[in-house]
C-alpha positions as CSV (number, residue, x, y, z in Angstrom):
1,M,0.0,0.0,0.0
2,F,2.8,2.4,0.8
3,T,5.2,2.4,-2.1
4,E,6.6,5.9,-2.4
5,R,9.4,6.5,0.1
6,V,10.3,10.0,1.2
7,R,13.4,11.1,3.1
8,L,12.6,13.9,5.5
9,P,15.1,16.6,6.4
10,S,15.6,14.8,9.8
11,G,16.9,11.7,7.9
12,D,13.8,9.6,8.7
13,Y,12.1,7.7,5.9
14,C,8.4,7.9,5.5
15,F,5.8,7.0,2.9
16,W,3.1,8.6,0.9
17,T,-0.3,7.0,0.7
18,Q,-3.6,8.1,-0.8
19,T,-5.8,9.1,2.1
20,S,-8.5,6.7,0.8
21,E,-6.1,3.8,1.6
22,L,-6.1,4.6,5.4
23,K,-8.5,1.8,6.4
24,D,-7.4,1.9,10.1
25,R,-9.8,4.0,12.1
26,N,-7.0,4.9,14.5
27,A,-5.1,6.4,11.6
28,E,-8.1,8.4,10.5
29,D,-8.6,9.6,14.0
30,Q,-4.9,10.7,14.2
31,L,-5.3,12.6,10.9
32,V,-8.5,14.4,12.0
33,D,-6.9,15.4,15.3
34,I,-3.8,16.7,13.5
35,L,-5.9,18.9,11.2
36,T,-8.2,20.0,14.1
37,D,-5.0,21.1,16.0
38,T,-3.8,22.9,12.8
39,F,-6.9,25.0,12.3
40,F,-8.1,25.4,15.9
41,L,-6.5,28.9,16.2
42,N,-7.0,29.8,12.5
43,P,-9.0,33.0,12.4
44,V,-11.4,31.6,9.8
45,Y,-12.3,28.7,12.1
46,I,-12.6,31.0,15.1
47,A,-15.1,33.0,13.1
48,L,-17.0,29.9,11.9
49,Y,-17.0,28.3,15.4
50,P,-17.3,31.3,17.8
51,T,-18.3,29.4,20.9
52,P,-16.0,30.3,23.9
53,D,-16.2,26.7,25.1
54,E,-13.0,25.3,23.6
55,K,-14.0,21.7,24.1
56,E,-17.2,22.2,22.2
57,R,-15.4,24.2,19.5
58,R,-12.8,21.5,19.1
59,K,-15.6,18.9,18.7
60,E,-17.4,21.0,16.0
61,I,-14.1,21.5,14.0
62,N,-13.3,17.8,14.4
63,M,-16.7,16.8,12.9
64,R,-16.4,19.3,10.0
65,V,-12.8,18.2,9.2
66,R,-13.8,14.5,9.2
67,N,-16.6,15.2,6.7
68,Y,-14.2,17.2,4.5
69,L,-11.7,14.4,4.6
70,R,-14.2,11.8,3.6
71,S,-15.5,14.0,0.8
72,N,-12.0,14.7,-0.6
73,E,-10.0,11.5,0.2
74,E,-9.5,10.5,-3.4
75,H,-7.7,13.8,-4.0
76,S,-5.7,13.6,-0.8
77,L,-2.2,12.6,0.1
78,T,-1.1,11.5,3.6
79,L,2.5,11.2,4.8
80,I,3.0,8.4,7.3
81,H,5.6,6.6,9.2
82,E,5.4,2.9,10.2
83,N,7.4,1.2,12.9
84,N,7.2,-2.0,15.1
85,S,6.9,-0.2,18.4
86,D,3.7,-2.2,19.3
87,P,4.6,-4.7,22.2
88,N,3.0,-7.5,20.1
89,G,5.1,-6.7,17.1
90,K,2.3,-5.1,15.1
91,K,3.2,-2.2,12.9
92,V,2.1,1.1,14.2
93,T,1.1,3.9,11.8
94,T,2.0,7.4,12.7
95,I,0.5,10.2,10.6
96,I,2.9,13.0,9.8
97,G,1.0,15.3,7.5
98,H,-1.8,15.7,5.0
99,A,-2.9,17.9,2.1
100,F,-5.6,17.7,-0.6
101,M,-5.8,19.2,-4.1
102,T,-9.4,19.1,-5.4
103,P,-10.3,19.9,-9.1
104,K,-12.8,22.6,-9.7
105,P,-14.0,22.0,-13.3
106,S,-15.1,25.6,-14.0
107,I,-16.5,28.7,-12.4
108,G,-19.8,27.6,-10.8
109,L,-20.8,27.1,-7.2
110,K,-20.2,29.8,-4.8
111,P,-18.1,28.8,-1.7
112,S,-21.3,28.7,0.5
113,E,-22.9,26.4,-2.0
114,A,-19.8,24.3,-2.5
115,I,-19.5,23.7,1.3
116,L,-23.1,22.4,1.5
117,S,-22.5,20.2,-1.6
118,I,-19.7,18.2,0.1
119,D,-20.6,18.6,3.8
120,P,-23.9,17.4,5.2
121,M,-23.5,19.4,8.4
122,P,-25.9,22.4,8.4
123,M,-24.4,25.8,8.9
124,S,-25.6,28.0,11.7
125,P,-26.9,31.5,10.7
126,K,-23.6,33.1,11.8
127,Q,-21.6,30.5,9.8
128,R,-23.8,31.1,6.7
129,T,-23.6,34.9,7.1
130,F,-19.8,34.8,7.5
131,T,-19.4,32.5,4.5
132,E,-21.6,34.5,2.2
133,D,-20.3,37.9,3.2
134,V,-16.6,36.9,3.1
135,W,-15.9,33.9,0.9
136,D,-18.6,34.5,-1.6
137,K,-17.5,38.1,-2.0
138,I,-13.8,37.1,-2.5
139,Y,-14.9,34.5,-5.0
140,K,-17.0,37.1,-6.9
141,D,-14.4,39.9,-6.7
142,V,-11.2,37.9,-7.3
143,V,-11.8,34.3,-8.6
144,E,-14.5,35.1,-11.1
145,K,-12.7,38.1,-12.5
146,D,-9.4,36.3,-13.0
147,P,-9.3,35.0,-16.7
148,D,-6.8,32.3,-15.8
149,L,-9.3,30.7,-13.4
150,M,-12.3,30.8,-15.7
151,C,-11.6,27.4,-17.3
152,G,-11.2,25.6,-14.0
153,Y,-8.5,25.1,-11.5
154,Y,-7.3,23.0,-8.5
155,C,-8.0,24.1,-4.9
156,V,-5.5,23.2,-2.2
157,G,-6.8,22.7,1.3
158,L,-6.5,21.0,4.7
159,V,-2.7,21.1,4.8
160,G,-1.6,20.1,8.2
161,I,1.5,18.7,10.0
162,A,1.7,16.8,13.2
163,T,3.0,19.0,16.0
164,S,6.2,17.0,16.6
165,F,7.1,17.2,12.9
166,R,6.7,20.9,12.4
167,S,9.4,23.4,11.5
168,Q,11.3,20.7,9.4
169,G,10.2,21.8,6.0
170,I,7.7,19.0,5.6
171,G,4.9,21.2,4.5
172,E,7.0,22.3,1.5
173,I,7.9,18.7,0.7
174,M,4.2,17.7,0.7
175,L,3.1,20.6,-1.4
176,K,5.9,20.0,-4.0
177,E,4.8,16.4,-4.2
178,L,1.2,17.5,-4.9
179,L,2.3,20.0,-7.5
180,I,4.5,17.5,-9.3
181,R,1.7,14.9,-9.4
182,K,-0.8,17.5,-10.6
183,D,1.4,19.0,-13.3
184,K,2.1,15.5,-14.8
185,K,-1.6,14.8,-15.4
186,D,-3.4,18.2,-15.7
187,G,-2.6,21.6,-17.2
188,R,-4.9,23.6,-14.9
189,L,-3.6,26.1,-12.4
190,I,-3.9,26.0,-8.6
191,R,-5.7,28.4,-6.3
192,L,-5.4,28.6,-2.5
193,Y,-6.2,30.8,0.4
194,T,-4.1,31.4,3.5
195,Q,-4.4,33.8,6.5
196,E,-0.7,33.6,7.4
197,P,1.5,36.3,5.8
198,R,4.6,34.0,6.4
199,I,3.0,31.2,4.4
200,A,1.9,33.5,1.6
201,S,5.5,34.7,1.3
202,A,6.9,31.2,1.5
203,L,4.6,29.9,-1.3
204,K,6.4,32.2,-3.7
205,N,9.3,29.7,-3.5
206,V,7.2,27.0,-5.2
207,G,5.8,29.2,-7.9
208,F,2.7,30.9,-6.4
209,Q,1.8,34.5,-6.8
210,I,-0.5,36.6,-4.6
211,I,-3.4,37.9,-6.6
212,D,-5.4,39.4,-3.7
213,E,-5.0,40.4,-0.1
214,C,-7.7,41.9,2.0
215,K,-8.6,42.6,5.5
216,I,-11.7,40.7,6.7
217,N,-13.8,42.0,9.5
218,V,-15.6,39.5,11.7
219,T,-18.4,41.5,13.2
220,H,-19.8,38.8,15.5
221,K,-16.3,38.4,17.1
222,N,-15.4,42.1,16.9
223,T,-12.1,41.2,15.3
224,S,-10.4,41.1,11.9
225,F,-7.7,39.2,10.0
226,W,-5.9,39.3,6.6
227,N,-6.6,36.8,3.8
228,F,-4.3,36.1,0.9
229,T,-5.5,34.5,-2.4
230,L,-2.7,32.9,-4.4
231,K,-2.5,31.1,-7.7
232,R,0.2,29.0,-9.5
233,M,0.4,28.5,-13.2
234,P,1.0,24.9,-14.4
235,N,4.6,23.7,-14.6
236,T,6.0,26.8,-13.0
237,P,9.5,25.8,-11.9
238,F,10.3,25.6,-8.2
């Protein structure tokens, strides 16, 4: 099942697998927890899940992430490590990181509609208002007006690294792998969002360009954050 070996900067060897091949429920739970930790303090998720009860908010994000994973697993890659640390000699799978790249055939569904199409969890009035006022507007003002995106593109999402493996360059390794795979089979470009200026700047190293940056006000939380929209043309050199 795990045939593509990857050497990490630490010297450890790990393996790529399609997320759909993770049949072990424990492995799926690990992955969901990693992604929940990754986005728990992300300003978008704080706006979408504004409850002050951190336990309840973690539970809500956990459920949403699990639904997203199951809806996109055929387009997802997971980086894993296997060892024989189990007392009974059974191989133990450790999830290191994850990312998905989903094709968007053409300009069509607004973000609020797309979320509902892949995720059966209903949105609360605050979630719907935030999604429509922010993401639908960015989609209309930026994505729909970019001629390069009109014929379809790929969307990168749910990029997350296990806490103990962060700050080792693994995110860049994972993203490059996704880009290489995509460029080999498809000529469409890639679009992604990030709320981290540091990440937006780092993505330039793998061929992305910032096409929009805007300050987003979250009225129900009385706060704001910056959002960056980036795109990468196919076969752009690293």
